[in-house]
Structure formats: C-alpha cells, structure tokens
LUMMIDO-797021 format. One record per residue (C-alpha): residue number from 1; residue in three letters; x, y, z. Coordinates in steps of 0.5 Angstrom, whole numbers. Example, Ala and Ser with C-alpha at 12.3 -4.5 7.8 and 13.67 -1.06 7.14 Angstrom:
// LUMMIDO-797021
+-----+-----+-------+-------+-------+
|   n | res |    xx |    yy |    zz |
+-----+-----+-------+-------+-------+
|   1 | ALA |    25 |    -9 |    16 |
|   2 | SER |    27 |    -2 |    14 |
+-----+-----+-------+-------+-------+
This chain:
// LUMMIDO-797021
+-----+-----+-------+-------+-------+
|   n | res |    xx |    yy |    zz |
+-----+-----+-------+-------+-------+
|   1 | MET |     0 |     0 |     0 |
|   2 | LEU |     6 |     5 |     2 |
|   3 | LYS |     9 |     3 |    -5 |
|   4 | PHE |     3 |     5 |    -9 |
|   5 | ASN |     2 |    12 |    -5 |
|   6 | ILE |    10 |    14 |    -6 |
|   7 | PHE |    10 |    11 |   -13 |
|   8 | PRO |     6 |    16 |   -17 |
|   9 | LYS |    10 |    22 |   -14 |
|  10 | ILE |    17 |    19 |   -17 |
|  11 | ILE |    15 |    19 |   -24 |
|  12 | PHE |    10 |    24 |   -24 |
|  13 | PRO |    15 |    30 |   -26 |
|  14 | ILE |    17 |    26 |   -32 |
|  15 | LEU |    10 |    25 |   -34 |
|  16 | LEU |     8 |    32 |   -33 |
|  17 | VAL |    14 |    34 |   -37 |
|  18 | ASN |    13 |    29 |   -43 |
|  19 | PHE |     5 |    31 |   -43 |
|  20 | ILE |     7 |    39 |   -43 |
|  21 | GLY |    12 |    37 |   -49 |
|  22 | ILE |     7 |    33 |   -53 |
|  23 | LEU |     2 |    38 |   -52 |
|  24 | GLY |     6 |    44 |   -54 |
|  25 | TYR |     8 |    40 |   -60 |
|  26 | SER |     1 |    38 |   -62 |
|  27 | ILE |    -2 |    44 |   -62 |
|  28 | VAL |     1 |    47 |   -68 |
|  29 | ILE |    -1 |    40 |   -72 |
|  30 | PRO |    -8 |    42 |   -75 |
|  31 | ILE |    -6 |    49 |   -76 |
|  32 | LEU |     1 |    49 |   -79 |
|  33 | ILE |    -2 |    48 |   -86 |
|  34 | PHE |    -6 |    54 |   -86 |
|  35 | ILE |     0 |    58 |   -83 |
|  36 | VAL |     5 |    56 |   -89 |
|  37 | THR |     0 |    57 |   -94 |
|  38 | ASP |    -2 |    64 |   -91 |
|  39 | LEU |     6 |    66 |   -92 |
|  40 | GLY |     6 |    64 |   -99 |
|  41 | GLY |     8 |    56 |   -99 |
|  42 | ASN |     4 |    50 |  -102 |
|  43 | GLY |     3 |    43 |  -100 |
|  44 | PHE |    10 |    42 |  -103 |
|  45 | ILE |    13 |    47 |   -98 |
|  46 | TYR |     9 |    44 |   -92 |
|  47 | GLY |    12 |    37 |   -94 |
|  48 | ILE |    19 |    40 |   -94 |
|  49 | LEU |    18 |    43 |   -87 |
|  50 | GLY |    15 |    37 |   -84 |
|  51 | ALA |    21 |    33 |   -86 |
|  52 | THR |    25 |    39 |   -83 |
|  53 | TYR |    24 |    37 |   -76 |
|  54 | PRO |    26 |    29 |   -76 |
|  55 | PHE |    32 |    31 |   -81 |
|  56 | PHE |    35 |    35 |   -76 |
|  57 | GLN |    32 |    31 |   -70 |
|  58 | LEU |    36 |    25 |   -73 |
|  59 | ILE |    43 |    29 |   -72 |
|  60 | GLY |    41 |    32 |   -65 |
|  61 | ALA |    38 |    26 |   -61 |
|  62 | PRO |    44 |    22 |   -61 |
|  63 | ILE |    48 |    28 |   -59 |
|  64 | LEU |    43 |    30 |   -53 |
|  65 | GLY |    43 |    23 |   -51 |
|  66 | ARG |    50 |    22 |   -50 |
|  67 | LEU |    51 |    28 |   -47 |
|  68 | SER |    45 |    26 |   -42 |
|  69 | ASP |    49 |    20 |   -40 |
|  70 | ARG |    55 |    25 |   -39 |
|  71 | ILE |    52 |    31 |   -35 |
|  72 | GLY |    46 |    28 |   -33 |
|  73 | ARG |    39 |    28 |   -36 |
|  74 | LYS |    36 |    34 |   -32 |
|  75 | LYS |    41 |    39 |   -36 |
|  76 | VAL |    40 |    36 |   -43 |
|  77 | LEU |    32 |    36 |   -42 |
|  78 | ILE |    33 |    44 |   -40 |
|  79 | VAL |    37 |    45 |   -46 |
|  80 | SER |    32 |    41 |   -50 |
|  81 | GLN |    26 |    45 |   -48 |
|  82 | ALA |    30 |    52 |   -48 |
|  83 | GLY |    31 |    50 |   -56 |
|  84 | THR |    23 |    49 |   -56 |
|  85 | PHE |    21 |    55 |   -53 |
|  86 | ALA |    26 |    59 |   -58 |
|  87 | ALA |    23 |    56 |   -64 |
|  88 | TRP |    16 |    58 |   -62 |
|  89 | MET |    19 |    65 |   -61 |
|  90 | LEU |    21 |    65 |   -68 |
|  91 | PHE |    14 |    62 |   -70 |
|  92 | LEU |    11 |    68 |   -67 |
|  93 | LEU |    16 |    73 |   -70 |
|  94 | ALA |    14 |    70 |   -77 |
|  95 | PHE |     7 |    73 |   -76 |
|  96 | ILE |    10 |    80 |   -75 |
|  97 | LEU |    15 |    80 |   -81 |
|  98 | PRO |    13 |    83 |   -87 |
|  99 | LYS |    12 |    78 |   -93 |
| 100 | THR |    18 |    80 |   -97 |
| 101 | THR |    19 |    75 |  -103 |
| 102 | LEU |    26 |    72 |  -103 |
| 103 | TRP |    24 |    67 |  -109 |
| 104 | SER |    19 |    64 |  -113 |
| 105 | SER |    18 |    58 |  -116 |
| 106 | ASP |    12 |    55 |  -121 |
| 107 | SER |    14 |    48 |  -124 |
| 108 | GLU |    11 |    41 |  -124 |
| 109 | LEU |    15 |    38 |  -119 |
| 110 | THR |    14 |    44 |  -114 |
| 111 | GLY |     8 |    47 |  -116 |
| 112 | SER |     7 |    54 |  -115 |
| 113 | TYR |    10 |    58 |  -108 |
| 114 | LEU |    13 |    64 |  -106 |
| 115 | MET |    19 |    63 |  -101 |
| 116 | THR |    18 |    69 |   -96 |
| 117 | LEU |    22 |    72 |   -91 |
| 118 | PRO |    17 |    69 |   -85 |
| 119 | LEU |    16 |    63 |   -89 |
| 120 | LEU |    24 |    62 |   -89 |
| 121 | LEU |    24 |    64 |   -81 |
| 122 | LEU |    19 |    58 |   -80 |
| 123 | PHE |    24 |    53 |   -83 |
| 124 | ILE |    30 |    56 |   -78 |
| 125 | ALA |    25 |    55 |   -73 |
| 126 | ARG |    24 |    48 |   -75 |
| 127 | ILE |    31 |    47 |   -76 |
| 128 | PHE |    33 |    49 |   -69 |
| 129 | ASP |    27 |    45 |   -65 |
| 130 | GLY |    29 |    39 |   -69 |
| 131 | PHE |    36 |    39 |   -67 |
| 132 | THR |    35 |    41 |   -60 |
| 133 | GLY |    29 |    36 |   -60 |
| 134 | GLY |    32 |    30 |   -56 |
| 135 | ASN |    27 |    31 |   -50 |
| 136 | VAL |    23 |    25 |   -52 |
| 137 | SER |    29 |    20 |   -52 |
| 138 | VAL |    32 |    23 |   -46 |
| 139 | ALA |    25 |    23 |   -42 |
| 140 | ASN |    25 |    15 |   -44 |
| 141 | ALA |    32 |    15 |   -41 |
| 142 | TYR |    30 |    18 |   -35 |
| 143 | LEU |    24 |    14 |   -34 |
| 144 | SER |    29 |     8 |   -35 |
| 145 | ASP |    34 |    10 |   -30 |
| 146 | ILE |    28 |    11 |   -24 |
| 147 | SER |    25 |     4 |   -26 |
| 148 | THR |    26 |    -3 |   -24 |
| 149 | ASP |    24 |    -9 |   -27 |
| 150 | ASP |    18 |   -10 |   -23 |
| 151 | ASN |    15 |    -3 |   -25 |
| 152 | ARG |    18 |    -2 |   -32 |
| 153 | ASP |    12 |    -4 |   -36 |
| 154 | LYS |     7 |     0 |   -32 |
| 155 | ASN |    12 |     6 |   -32 |
| 156 | PHE |    13 |     6 |   -40 |
| 157 | GLY |     5 |     5 |   -41 |
| 158 | MET |     4 |    11 |   -36 |
| 159 | MET |     9 |    15 |   -41 |
| 160 | GLY |     5 |    13 |   -47 |
| 161 | ALA |    -2 |    15 |   -44 |
| 162 | SER |     1 |    22 |   -42 |
| 163 | THR |     3 |    22 |   -50 |
| 164 | SER |    -3 |    20 |   -52 |
| 165 | LEU |    -7 |    25 |   -47 |
| 166 | GLY |    -3 |    31 |   -50 |
| 167 | PHE |    -5 |    29 |   -57 |
| 168 | VAL |   -12 |    29 |   -55 |
| 169 | LEU |   -12 |    36 |   -52 |
| 170 | GLY |    -7 |    39 |   -57 |
| 171 | PRO |   -11 |    39 |   -63 |
| 172 | ALA |   -17 |    41 |   -60 |
| 173 | VAL |   -15 |    47 |   -56 |
| 174 | ALA |   -12 |    49 |   -63 |
| 175 | GLY |   -18 |    49 |   -66 |
| 176 | ILE |   -22 |    53 |   -61 |
| 177 | LEU |   -16 |    58 |   -60 |
| 178 | ALA |   -15 |    59 |   -68 |
| 179 | SER |   -22 |    61 |   -69 |
| 180 | THR |   -21 |    67 |   -64 |
| 181 | LEU |   -19 |    74 |   -67 |
| 182 | LEU |   -12 |    73 |   -66 |
| 183 | GLY |   -12 |    67 |   -71 |
| 184 | GLU |    -7 |    62 |   -71 |
| 185 | ALA |    -2 |    66 |   -67 |
| 186 | LEU |    -6 |    65 |   -61 |
| 187 | PRO |    -4 |    57 |   -61 |
| 188 | ILE |     3 |    59 |   -63 |
| 189 | LEU |     3 |    64 |   -57 |
| 190 | LEU |     0 |    58 |   -52 |
| 191 | ALA |     5 |    53 |   -55 |
| 192 | ALA |    11 |    58 |   -53 |
| 193 | VAL |     8 |    59 |   -46 |
| 194 | ILE |     7 |    52 |   -45 |
| 195 | SER |    15 |    51 |   -47 |
| 196 | LEU |    17 |    56 |   -42 |
| 197 | ILE |    13 |    52 |   -36 |
| 198 | ALA |    16 |    46 |   -38 |
| 199 | ILE |    23 |    49 |   -37 |
| 200 | PHE |    21 |    51 |   -30 |
| 201 | VAL |    18 |    44 |   -28 |
| 202 | ILE |    24 |    41 |   -30 |
| 203 | ILE |    28 |    46 |   -26 |
| 204 | LEU |    24 |    46 |   -20 |
| 205 | ARG |    21 |    39 |   -20 |
| 206 | LEU |    25 |    34 |   -23 |
| 207 | PRO |    31 |    31 |   -19 |
| 208 | GLU |    37 |    28 |   -23 |
| 209 | SER |    36 |    21 |   -25 |
| 210 | ASN |    43 |    19 |   -28 |
| 211 | PRO |    46 |    15 |   -21 |
| 212 | CYS |    53 |    17 |   -24 |
| 213 | VAL |    52 |    24 |   -24 |
| 214 | VAL |    51 |    28 |   -18 |
| 215 | ASP |    46 |    33 |   -19 |
| 216 | THR |    49 |    40 |   -17 |
| 217 | GLY |    42 |    42 |   -14 |
| 218 | ASN |    43 |    50 |   -15 |
| 219 | LEU |    42 |    51 |   -23 |
| 220 | GLY |    41 |    58 |   -22 |
| 221 | PHE |    45 |    60 |   -29 |
| 222 | ARG |    50 |    64 |   -25 |
| 223 | SER |    55 |    61 |   -30 |
| 224 | PHE |    54 |    57 |   -37 |
| 225 | ARG |    60 |    54 |   -35 |
| 226 | ARG |    58 |    52 |   -28 |
| 227 | PHE |    51 |    49 |   -31 |
| 228 | PHE |    55 |    44 |   -35 |
| 229 | GLN |    60 |    42 |   -30 |
| 230 | VAL |    60 |    35 |   -28 |
| 231 | GLU |    61 |    31 |   -22 |
| 232 | HIS |    61 |    23 |   -22 |
| 233 | LYS |    60 |    18 |   -17 |
| 234 | ASP |    63 |    11 |   -16 |
| 235 | CYS |    58 |     7 |   -19 |
| 236 | TYR |    57 |     1 |   -24 |
| 237 | THR |    64 |    -1 |   -23 |
| 238 | ASP |    62 |    -8 |   -25 |
| 239 | ASP |    59 |    -7 |   -32 |
| 240 | ILE |    62 |     0 |   -34 |
| 241 | THR |    69 |     0 |   -37 |
| 242 | LYS |    73 |     7 |   -38 |
| 243 | ASP |    71 |     7 |   -45 |
| 244 | ASP |    64 |     7 |   -44 |
| 245 | ALA |    64 |    15 |   -44 |
| 246 | SER |    64 |    15 |   -52 |
| 247 | ASN |    58 |    11 |   -53 |
| 248 | SER |    59 |    11 |   -60 |
| 249 | PHE |    53 |     8 |   -65 |
| 250 | TRP |    58 |     2 |   -67 |
| 251 | LYS |    59 |     1 |   -60 |
| 252 | ILE |    52 |     1 |   -58 |
| 253 | LEU |    50 |    -3 |   -64 |
| 254 | LYS |    54 |    -9 |   -62 |
| 255 | LEU |    50 |   -10 |   -56 |
| 256 | GLU |    46 |   -16 |   -56 |
| 257 | GLY |    39 |   -15 |   -58 |
| 258 | ILE |    40 |    -8 |   -61 |
| 259 | PRO |    40 |    -9 |   -68 |
| 260 | LEU |    33 |   -12 |   -68 |
| 261 | LEU |    31 |    -7 |   -63 |
| 262 | TYR |    33 |    -1 |   -68 |
| 263 | ALA |    30 |    -5 |   -74 |
| 264 | ILE |    23 |    -5 |   -71 |
| 265 | TYR |    24 |     2 |   -69 |
| 266 | PHE |    25 |     4 |   -76 |
| 267 | LEU |    20 |    -1 |   -79 |
| 268 | THR |    15 |     2 |   -74 |
| 269 | PHE |    16 |     9 |   -75 |
| 270 | LEU |    16 |     7 |   -83 |
| 271 | ALA |     9 |     4 |   -83 |
| 272 | PHE |     6 |    10 |   -79 |
| 273 | SER |     9 |    15 |   -83 |
| 274 | LEU |     6 |    12 |   -89 |
| 275 | PHE |    -1 |    12 |   -85 |
| 276 | TYR |     0 |    20 |   -83 |
| 277 | ALA |     2 |    22 |   -90 |
| 278 | GLY |    -4 |    18 |   -93 |
| 279 | LEU |    -9 |    19 |   -88 |
| 280 | PRO |   -10 |    27 |   -89 |
| 281 | ILE |   -11 |    26 |   -97 |
| 282 | TYR |   -15 |    20 |   -96 |
| 283 | ALA |   -20 |    24 |   -91 |
| 284 | SER |   -20 |    30 |   -95 |
| 285 | THR |   -20 |    27 |  -102 |
| 286 | ILE |   -24 |    21 |  -102 |
| 287 | LEU |   -28 |    20 |   -96 |
| 288 | LYS |   -30 |    28 |   -96 |
| 289 | TRP |   -29 |    29 |   -89 |
| 290 | SER |   -28 |    36 |   -86 |
| 291 | SER |   -22 |    38 |   -81 |
| 292 | THR |   -27 |    37 |   -75 |
| 293 | GLU |   -29 |    29 |   -78 |
| 294 | LEU |   -21 |    28 |   -78 |
| 295 | GLY |   -20 |    31 |   -71 |
| 296 | ILE |   -25 |    27 |   -68 |
| 297 | PHE |   -23 |    20 |   -72 |
| 298 | LEU |   -16 |    22 |   -69 |
| 299 | ALA |   -18 |    24 |   -62 |
| 300 | TYR |   -22 |    17 |   -61 |
| 301 | SER |   -15 |    14 |   -63 |
| 302 | SER |   -12 |    17 |   -57 |
| 303 | ILE |   -17 |    16 |   -52 |
| 304 | ILE |   -17 |     9 |   -54 |
| 305 | MET |    -9 |     9 |   -53 |
| 306 | ILE |   -10 |    12 |   -46 |
| 307 | LEU |   -14 |     7 |   -44 |
| 308 | VAL |   -10 |     1 |   -46 |
| 309 | GLN |    -3 |     5 |   -44 |
| 310 | GLY |    -6 |     7 |   -37 |
| 311 | PRO |   -10 |     2 |   -34 |
| 312 | LEU |    -9 |    -4 |   -38 |
| 313 | LEU |    -2 |    -4 |   -39 |
| 314 | SER |    -2 |    -3 |   -31 |
| 315 | TYR |    -6 |    -9 |   -30 |
| 316 | LEU |    -2 |   -13 |   -35 |
| 317 | SER |     5 |   -11 |   -32 |
| 318 | GLY |     8 |   -17 |   -29 |
| 319 | ARG |     3 |   -22 |   -32 |
| 320 | VAL |     5 |   -22 |   -39 |
| 321 | SER |    11 |   -21 |   -42 |
| 322 | ASN |    14 |   -15 |   -47 |
| 323 | ILE |    15 |   -20 |   -53 |
| 324 | LEU |     8 |   -23 |   -52 |
| 325 | CYS |     5 |   -15 |   -52 |
| 326 | ILE |     9 |   -13 |   -58 |
| 327 | ALA |     7 |   -20 |   -62 |
| 328 | VAL |     0 |   -19 |   -61 |
| 329 | GLY |     0 |   -11 |   -62 |
| 330 | THR |     4 |   -12 |   -69 |
| 331 | ILE |    -2 |   -17 |   -71 |
| 332 | LEU |    -7 |   -12 |   -69 |
| 333 | LEU |    -4 |    -6 |   -73 |
| 334 | ALA |    -3 |   -11 |   -79 |
| 335 | MET |   -10 |   -12 |   -79 |
| 336 | SER |   -12 |    -5 |   -78 |
| 337 | PHE |    -8 |    -2 |   -83 |
| 338 | TYR |   -11 |    -8 |   -88 |
| 339 | LEU |   -18 |    -5 |   -86 |
| 340 | LEU |   -16 |     2 |   -87 |
| 341 | SER |   -16 |     1 |   -95 |
| 342 | PHE |   -24 |     0 |   -94 |
| 343 | SER |   -28 |     7 |   -95 |
| 344 | ASP |   -34 |     4 |   -90 |
| 345 | ILE |   -34 |     9 |   -84 |
| 346 | ILE |   -36 |     3 |   -79 |
| 347 | THR |   -30 |    -1 |   -82 |
| 348 | LEU |   -25 |     5 |   -81 |
| 349 | TYR |   -27 |     6 |   -74 |
| 350 | ILE |   -26 |    -2 |   -73 |
| 351 | ALA |   -19 |    -1 |   -76 |
| 352 | ASN |   -18 |     5 |   -72 |
| 353 | THR |   -20 |     1 |   -65 |
| 354 | LEU |   -15 |    -4 |   -67 |
| 355 | LEU |   -10 |     1 |   -69 |
| 356 | SER |   -10 |     4 |   -62 |
| 357 | LEU |   -11 |    -3 |   -58 |
| 358 | GLY |    -5 |    -5 |   -62 |
| 359 | ASN |     0 |     1 |   -62 |
| 360 | GLY |    -2 |     2 |   -54 |
| 361 | LEU |     0 |    -5 |   -53 |
| 362 | MET |     6 |    -5 |   -58 |
| 363 | TRP |    10 |     1 |   -57 |
| 364 | PRO |    10 |     2 |   -49 |
| 365 | SER |    12 |    -5 |   -49 |
| 366 | PHE |    18 |    -4 |   -54 |
| 367 | LEU |    20 |     2 |   -51 |
| 368 | SER |    21 |    -2 |   -44 |
| 369 | LEU |    24 |    -8 |   -47 |
| 370 | LEU |    29 |    -3 |   -51 |
| 371 | SER |    31 |     0 |   -44 |
| 372 | ARG |    33 |    -6 |   -41 |
| 373 | THR |    38 |    -7 |   -46 |
| 374 | GLY |    45 |    -4 |   -44 |
| 375 | ASN |    46 |     0 |   -37 |
| 376 | HIS |    44 |     6 |   -34 |
| 377 | GLN |    50 |    10 |   -37 |
| 378 | MET |    48 |     8 |   -44 |
| 379 | GLN |    41 |     9 |   -44 |
| 380 | GLY |    42 |    16 |   -47 |
| 381 | ALA |    46 |    14 |   -53 |
| 382 | ILE |    41 |     8 |   -54 |
| 383 | GLN |    35 |    12 |   -54 |
| 384 | GLY |    38 |    17 |   -58 |
| 385 | TYR |    40 |    13 |   -63 |
| 386 | GLY |    33 |     9 |   -63 |
| 387 | ASN |    30 |    16 |   -64 |
| 388 | SER |    35 |    17 |   -70 |
| 389 | MET |    32 |    11 |   -73 |
| 390 | GLY |    25 |    13 |   -72 |
| 391 | SER |    27 |    20 |   -75 |
| 392 | PHE |    30 |    17 |   -81 |
| 393 | ALA |    24 |    13 |   -82 |
| 394 | SER |    19 |    19 |   -81 |
| 395 | ILE |    23 |    23 |   -87 |
| 396 | PHE |    23 |    17 |   -92 |
| 397 | GLY |    16 |    15 |   -90 |
| 398 | LEU |    13 |    22 |   -90 |
| 399 | ILE |    16 |    23 |   -97 |
| 400 | LEU |    14 |    16 |  -100 |
| 401 | GLY |     7 |    16 |   -97 |
| 402 | GLY |     5 |    22 |  -101 |
| 403 | ILE |     8 |    20 |  -107 |
| 404 | LEU |     5 |    13 |  -107 |
| 405 | PHE |    -2 |    15 |  -105 |
| 406 | GLU |    -2 |    19 |  -111 |
| 407 | SER |    -1 |    13 |  -115 |
| 408 | MET |    -4 |     7 |  -111 |
| 409 | GLN |    -9 |    11 |  -106 |
| 410 | MET |   -12 |     6 |  -101 |
| 411 | ALA |    -7 |     1 |  -103 |
| 412 | VAL |    -1 |     4 |   -99 |
| 413 | PHE |    -4 |     2 |   -92 |
| 414 | MET |    -3 |    -5 |   -95 |
| 415 | ILE |     4 |    -4 |   -95 |
| 416 | GLY |     4 |    -2 |   -88 |
| 417 | ALA |     0 |    -8 |   -86 |
| 418 | GLY |     6 |   -12 |   -89 |
| 419 | ILE |    11 |    -8 |   -85 |
| 420 | PHE |     8 |   -10 |   -79 |
| 421 | LEU |     7 |   -17 |   -81 |
| 422 | ILE |    15 |   -17 |   -82 |
| 423 | ILE |    16 |   -14 |   -75 |
| 424 | PHE |    11 |   -20 |   -72 |
| 425 | LEU |    16 |   -25 |   -76 |
| 426 | LEU |    22 |   -22 |   -73 |
| 427 | VAL |    20 |   -22 |   -66 |
| 428 | VAL |    17 |   -29 |   -66 |
| 429 | PHE |    23 |   -32 |   -70 |
| 430 | ASN |    28 |   -28 |   -65 |
| 431 | HIS |    24 |   -30 |   -59 |
| 432 | PHE |    24 |   -38 |   -61 |
| 433 | LYS |    32 |   -37 |   -63 |
| 434 | ASN |    34 |   -35 |   -56 |
| 435 | LYS |    29 |   -40 |   -53 |
| 436 | ARG |    33 |   -45 |   -57 |
| 437 | SER |    40 |   -42 |   -55 |
| 438 | VAL |    38 |   -42 |   -48 |
| 439 | ILE |    36 |   -50 |   -48 |
| 440 | LYS |    42 |   -52 |   -51 |
| 441 | GLN |    46 |   -48 |   -46 |
| 442 | GLN |    43 |   -52 |   -40 |
| 443 | PRO |    47 |   -58 |   -38 |
| 444 | LYS |    44 |   -65 |   -39 |
| 445 | VAL |    42 |   -69 |   -34 |
| 446 | GLY |    47 |   -74 |   -31 |
| 447 | THR |    53 |   -69 |   -33 |
| 448 | VAL |    58 |   -66 |   -29 |
+-----+-----+-------+-------+-------+
C-alpha cells in the first residue's frame, strides 16, 4: 500500500514534462498547413517543412542522448526544452515580419509557391527545434533510470498514456483558439507559454535520475560553465568500463538485441509515416471528411490508447511478457492497416480501434524492452540512436507515402500491413531462436 502511494510521486514529474512537451507540439499540427499557405507556401513546401524537424532530430537526438549520459538527464532536458521555446518565439516573429518574397517557383514538381521571409523563418525554427528535440529520447532514458524490472512495463505504459493525452488535448485546443480574433497566432503563443512552463517544471520538480551524475542542485544559471559542470559518483563498477563514455553508434549496435530492436524501431515509424502521410489526403479527397471529422477520428484513437497504455498495461505488467504484448500488438496493427483500405465508415472505425489497441500494447512494451538493454550509463545513447532510427524512417515514409498515395491510393495502407507482419515474424523468430539457445546451454541430466 505504501508503494502505491509513493510510486506516482516518483514518475509524476517526468510524465508531466512529457505531457507538456507533446501538448505544445500537437497544438500546431492542425493549423500548420494554414500558416504555410498564408505565408506563400503550398503542399510541397508543407511536406518539406514537415520533414525538416525529423531530419535535424536525426542529427541532434543521439548527441543529446550521449550528452545526458555524461552530464545528466535534467540538464539536457532543460537545454532541449529551451530550444523548443526559442523555436516557438521564432514562429511568433514570423507573424510580425513583412511578407517579403525571397524567390518564387512554378513547376510541375514543386507547384506554385512563394518563399517569403517569414516562411523561411519557419524553416529556421523547425531546424532549431528539431536539433534540440531530443527530449523524447532523454525522457525515455530518464524513465529507464528510475524504473525497476517490476514496474518498468507499467511506467512506460503511463508514459505512453501521457503522450496520447497530449495528442488528444492539443489539436482540440488549437481548433478552438484558431477561431478567435488572433487566429493561428494564439495557439502558437500558447505553445510557447507551455514550453516555458515545462522549463520551470524541469528545474523545480525534476530530480536528476542518472545515478552516476551528481545533481548539483542549484541550477541558477550563474554561469554557463557551471551549468555543464559534471561530478560523478563511483558506481556501476561491475558493468561499465573506462571507455563507456564514448557510447558511439557502432558500440551501441554491438549490444545483444540492439540490431533487432533498432530494426523494429525503424519499421514501426516507417509504417506509421505511411499512415500519417496518406490519411489526411484519404480523408479529404476520397472520404470527403471535414477537418472536424478527421479530428474526431484521431481523438478517438488517442482516447483508446490512453485506456490501453494506462489501466490495461498496468494490469498486464508482471503478468504478460513484453514479447507477447509486442507480438499481439503488431498483429492487431497489421489487421487495422488492412481494414483502412476500405472506405466504409464502420470498417474504418473498427480499423481505428484495432490500430489504437495494437499501438497501445506494442509501443510501450517495445520501449520497455529497449530500456532493459545495456546499462544506465548507455540509456541516453541507446534511446537517442533509436530516436534517430524513427526520424530517418519518418523522413523517408512521409515523402514516400505522399508519392505512393497518388498512384496507389488506399493500397498504400496494405504496405503498412505488410511491414507490421514483417515485424511480427522478426519478433517471433528471434524469440524462438533465443529460447533454443537457452535450452542448448542447459546441462544435460547426469552430466557433471
């Protein structure tokens, strides 16, 4: 009973930081296309702008992840969140600048667009936010630090629920605020305020989790040099060697199980990128949905995931293995992507339900499994490189999905279904391979 009362207080600050970060990010999702077109862009520019964030996150996430292993999770989370706040301020500046045309284009490949000064500023903002946007991977490393094998699944389930809750509230708040006199500027202003709040939450409420880094406590920013000062405890002497500080990609890749886990990371983001690239076009052109109908569809999905990642995974924690949750989740996801190729409204909501159940079961269980790999002094690098796998897949998948939907339309979702079947086969094959290896290593009865 005592454990139940204290346990939420331990993880609440990082759940709050994650929720605030996702809320600030998701607020801009339904209005970004309108901002881009108002400033002179078109669908082509919108796609490039969307790919800019994951491209620079691909570069920045491993750097921030390794840095968090060295100087601590808390300091890197502050830096990352400060970068996000600065990016939103650049967004707000774009509303003030004159729409000075820098260049224009009108071709079959790019369509017709004007590259204006405020539009260019949006690209700079997304580049800056993407490079410092390692907060997700560092937050996962933080959660790994404070979790035990007994509560790891439950913790990552609650982290997933906080993410889903942010995605439910963000677009809804944006839709309401964008209809006011200030228009799209008001949701952006709120996103900036939310990011600023997150910085203070991290400073005041989030203790350092990396057990080999001494939390200097007073982060008063009296000197930039002191902020990055590092003091280490003597710990992990059994499983960490002197050259562990490098945590290079190739070193992490040599860890047992990491190649498979990174492959799953990449394939999962690739499949979902096809979904997010194709669904808006599918909804607006074929289904003739309004933005409200699409918003309801996505909000329904997030609500289901909150229920799965919160109460359901908490119940399953310790009762069902990560491998089983991942396997069942990928089958449900494959089924959902197959059903998305039908235009019947009932079938689509069945597909959405299966997708939410599958994603709610599979992804937190996968992150929990990934956090068990290596040691605490590697978690920032492990999560950072995993985030890069997802970013690379997002860049590739978003561009590929838009192109494929023009020629294949709903059949593009069948590709996603095939990807999840591949993930299922990889998980099952690796599970039985490891099981046979364990059986072979066991001594036979009667032998010495």
